[in-house]
C-alpha positions in Angstrom: 100.1 98.8 115.5 100.2 102.6 114.8 97.1 104.2 113.5 96.6 107.7 111.9 93.2 109.3 111.5 92.7 112.1 109.1 89.7 114.4 109.6 89.2 116.8 106.6 88.2 120.3 107.1 84.5 121.2 106.7 83.9 123.2 103.4 81.5 126.1 103.3 80.5 128.7 100.9 77.6 130.6 99.3 74.3 128.6 99.1 75.9 126.0 101.4 73.4 123.1 101.7 75.3 121.1 104.4 76.3 121.3 108.1 77.8 124.7 108.2 74.7 126.4 106.7 72.5 124.5 109.1 74.7 125.5 112.0 74.6 129.1 111.1 70.7 129.1 110.8 70.6 127.4 114.2 72.8 130.1 115.7 70.7 132.9 114.2 67.5 131.4 115.7 69.2 131.1 119.1 68.5 127.5 119.3 72.1 126.3 119.5 72.9 124.2 122.6 76.7 124.3 123.6 78.2 121.1 124.9 81.1 121.6 127.2 82.8 124.9 127.8 82.7 126.1 124.2 86.4 125.9 123.7 86.3 123.2 121.0 87.7 124.0 117.6 86.6 123.2 114.2 88.6 123.3 110.9 86.9 124.9 108.1 87.7 126.0 104.6 85.8 128.5 102.3 85.0 127.4 98.7 83.7 129.3 95.8 81.9 127.9 92.9 82.3 129.5 89.5 
């Protein structure tokens, strides 16, 4: 049986309350712990609210 898994891109933008905003704050504080060699990729897409 064939199986396809779709993983949607992470959305981010101004006043982002989700994971990307939390990640950026963690990086700014110098508290981020890399797992592996740091070569992982993450799909992301910027969105604006009007």
